[in-house]
N, C-alpha and C positions, 0 to 999 in steps of 0.2 A: 641327125646331127648329135654327136656326143656332147654331154655336159662338160664344162671346164673342170679339170682335175689335174693333179700332178701327173697322172698316167698319160692323159691326152697332151699335156704340155710337153712332156719328155718325148713322146712319140712324134709330136710335131717338130721338135728340135732335131731329133736324131734321124727320123725317117723322111720327113718332108723337106727339111732344110739340109740335112747331112747326107741323105740317100743311103742310110745305113741298111745293112742286111745281116742276117744271122751269121755268126762266126767271125765277123770283123772285129778288129781290136780298137777299143776306144781308150784314149788317154785323156784323163781329166786333169788339167793344169789349174790348180786352185791357189787362192790367196788365203793365208791363215786368218782365222777370225779375230785375232788380236788387233788387226788393223781397222776393224769396225766397218768394213765395206760390204762384204758378202756374208750372208747368214750361212753358218756351216751346215744347216739342214739341207740347203740346196745341193751341196756336194753329195750328201748321203742319198737324197732322193734321186738325183740323176744316176748315181752308181747303181742303186738297187733296181730302178726301172730299166736301165740299160741291160742289166743282167737278165731281167725277165724277158726281154725281147731277143735274147740270144747273143749279146755282144760280150766279148772278153774285155773286162774293165781293169784298168790300172790307173792309179792316182799318183800325182807328183806335186809337191808343194813348191811353188815358184816364188814365194815371199812377195816383197814389194820393193821396187827400186824407183824412187821418185824421178830419176833421169834415165830410165831404161832405154837402150838403143838397139838391143838384140836379145836373142834367146840365151838364157843361162846354160852353161855346158851340160848339166844334168838333164835339163829339159830337151835340149837339142839331141842328146844321145837317145833318150826315150822316144822321141818323135820318129826316129828312123824305123822303129818297130810297130808303129801305129798306122791305122787306116784313117781314123778320125781323131782330131784333137778338139776338145772343147775347153775354152778358157772361161773359168769362173774366177777371174782375176783381172785387175786393171792392166796387167801386162798386155793382154790381147788388144785392148783399146789403144794402148800406147804404140803398138806396132802395126796398127791397122792399115797404115800407108806404106809399110816396109815390104821388102821382098820376102815372099813366102815360098816354101818348098812346093813345087808344082805337082807332086805325086801324093799329096795329102789333102783331105777335106778339113779345113780349119774353121771353127765356129767361135765367135766371141759372143757370149751370152750376157744379156742385160737384165736377166731375171735375178735380182739381188736377194730375194727372199722366197721362202716356200710358198707364201701366199701369192706372190707374183707368178711363180711357176704353175700354180694351180688355178690361175685366173683366166678369163677370156683373152687377156693380153697375150698369154703364151699359147693358148689353145686354138685361137682363130688361125685358120690354115695359112701356113707360111707363103704358099704360092699366090694366095690372094694379094698379099702385099708386095710380092715381087711384080705381079702384073700391074698393080696400081702405081708402084714406083716407076716402072717403065713407061706407063701411060702418061704420068706427070712429066717425066723427062722429055718425052716426045713433044708434049704440048708446050713446055717451056722452050725447048730448043727451036721450035718452028715459029715462035711468036715474034712479033715486031716490037712490042712494048710491054713492059711489066711495071706496074705501079704498086708500091707497098705503103700501107698506112696502118695506124692503130689508134685506139681511143686516147692515148697519151700524147699524140702529136707526131708520130713518125710520118715522114713524107719523103719517099725515095722513088726514083724513076730510072729506068734503064732498059738494056737490051741484052739478050743472051743468044748468040748465034748457034746454029746447029753443030758446028765443029767444036764448040766449047764444052759440050756435054759428053763425058766419057761413057763407054759401054759399062765399065765397072769402076766404081769410085773408090773401092777399098780392095786390098789384096787378100781378104778373108771374108767369110760370110758372117753377117750380123744376125743375131736372133734375139728377139723378134726383129724383123726389118721395119724400121720406124721413120726413115727419112728418104726423100728423093735425093738425087745426085746434087752435090754442091754446085751452085751457079756462080761462075766467076764474076767477081765484082768490078772488073776492069772497065766496064761500060755502064756502071751505075753511079749515081750521085744523089745527094740529099742529106737528110738528117734522120738518125735512129734515136727513138726515145728509149733510153736505157732503163731496164726494169729495176732500178734502185741499186745497181752494183755492176762491177766488172769482175769477171772470174776467169779461171783458166779453161783450157779446152780438153783436158784429159791427155794431152800429149806428154807434157812434163809437169811435175809437181814441184813447187818452190815455196819458200817461206812467204807468208802474207799473200796467199793464193788469191784472195778476194779483197777488193776495195769497195766498201759500202758507202752510199751517199745519203744525205739527210733530205735532199729535195730532188726534183726532177732534173736530170742531166740529159742533154742531147749530144750525140757524136755526129759531127759534120764531116762529110767526105766528098771528094770530087774525083770521078773516074778511077775509083779504086785506091785513093790516097786520103788518109785521115788529114783533115785540115784544122781541126780544133774542137773544143768542147764548149758547150753553152750551158749556163746554169748558175747556181749560187757560187760565189767566188771561192769559198773553201772547198766545195765539191769539185770544181774545175781544177783547182790546184792539186787535189788528191788524185784525180784522173790522170793529169799530166805526169805527176810523180810516179804513178803506177806504171805508166807506159815507159817512162825514162828508166825505171829500175829494171823492169823485165827485159826490155830490149838490150840494155847494157849487160845484164846477167848472162844472156845467151849470145850476144853479138849479132843481133838480127835487125832487120829493117823495121824500125819503130812504127812507121806510118802506113805500112802496107796493109790494105784490106783485101784479103784473098778471095773470099767467096761467102755464100749464104745458102741456107735452106731451112725448111720448116718440117714439123712433124706430120706424119701421115697415118699414125696409128691411134685411133680414138680410145683404145683400151689401155694406153700407157698412162697410168695415173701415178701421182706422187702424193701419198697421204700425209706426209710429214711437213713440218715447217722448214722451208728451204734454208732459212738463215741459221739453222742448227748445224748444218753440214753441207756447205756448198759443193764439196768434192763429190759427195754421194748424189746430190741433186743433179750436178752436171753429167754424171755417168748414168742417170736413170730416167730423167724427166724429159729430155730433149725431143723424144719421139711424139709427145703430145701435140696435136695440131694447134694448141693455144700458144705454142712457143715457136718463134722464128729466131735463129741465131746466125750471127756473122762470125767468120774466122778472121782474126786480125792479129797484127804484131808478128811479122815474119812472112817472108815471101814463099810460103809453102803451106800445104794442108797438114793440120788444121790451124796453123799459127799457134800462138800462146795465150791470147786473150780473146774471150768471146763477148760479143754484144748480144744481149737477150731482149727481144721485143715480145711483149705479151699481147695476146688476142689480135694477131695481125689480120688485116684484109689484104689479100694478094690478088690483084686484077691482072689477068693475062689477056692481052688484046681485048680488054673490056669485060672479060668473064671473071667474076669474083669467085675463083676456085677455093679461096679461103675467105670466109666472111666472119669477122670478129672472132677469130680463133676456131672456127668450125670449118673443117675440110669437107667441101661439098663434092664428093667424088662422083655423084651422078652427073655433074656438068662436064666431066671428061667424055670425049667421044666414045671410049670403050667402057666408061664407068658403070652404067646400068648393067651391062652384060657381065662384067666381072663380079659385081655384087650379087647378081642373081645366080651366078655359077657357084659362089661360095657363100652359102647361107650363114655360116658361122661368122664370117667377116661382116656381112650385112647386119647381123644382129648386134655386133659391136658398134657399128655406125648408128644404129637406132638407139643404143643405150651407152653413150660415151661416158668415159670417166674424165671429168673436167678438173680433177684435182691436180694442181701443179706446184703445190707448196706455198700458196699465197694465203690459204685459210679463208678464201672468199666463196667457196662452194660447199 
């Protein structure tokens, strides 16, 4: 098993995730560093390592559009001559549910820094997490009851039927693959203990993207509909005002609770204080098993406001597949075989990165 490095991270991204072969054309669509989201070293590392494995590399700056709904003309033109497109830009995440050209391999990368690209997070075999994702999807879809709780008081119960879980939940490939398919919330009810804030989903970016609370706030919902907030009076007023403003801004269904899922990649660490940049946190930390998030405000994926629950326990027909923020993959019917087949992934589960921006580990 190779040690984590930039080289193994890029090889995992391009070869295992992208199916790249020598002579193919790679287009790197990047966001410029002045927006403070992607480390420019990541672009250089990807370009140089791609050239080393025989790819023809081109770069295109795609800037940043807070309300992007399609490909910029220059990018669209350059995509026609590429075999693989890698987004090192929020644009890829913004368009992850949009229609993509079917003759291209398109990857959205969540490796924001060179250190991330050189870590076990990027180097653990991509296919291991594809197999784990599919195994979780099957387990969830065939279950009769799912119960979600957390130390802060989350209490949610519901059901996800087989037909609710899509074969592919995004129209591009995510690297690393860090979550299972979103579970529709239409048959779930209860209360979610919000992790101290409400923030966006990476779909569209808007002023006052995050509303922070002084005390614990609970979001109550019934069968996929927000019914109200519980907590300190000022915090509840702030939550309601945030929903009113965002839903009015985009003309969307204020109280729709679309779906939820949790992180499956124990190597997905976030070593910074989340409150310093919620946009970066939302685009990088969600794959950690310590985080379960709901997509809300808007009757579409991923909505515009997320609820974030920390250290969830997720019981699926009585099996605690997540226990206090630990994804116990061995409890999946195929789990032990998958981890034994991919020693690199098994190693990540044995030595998880528990950092999610809370400063508590």
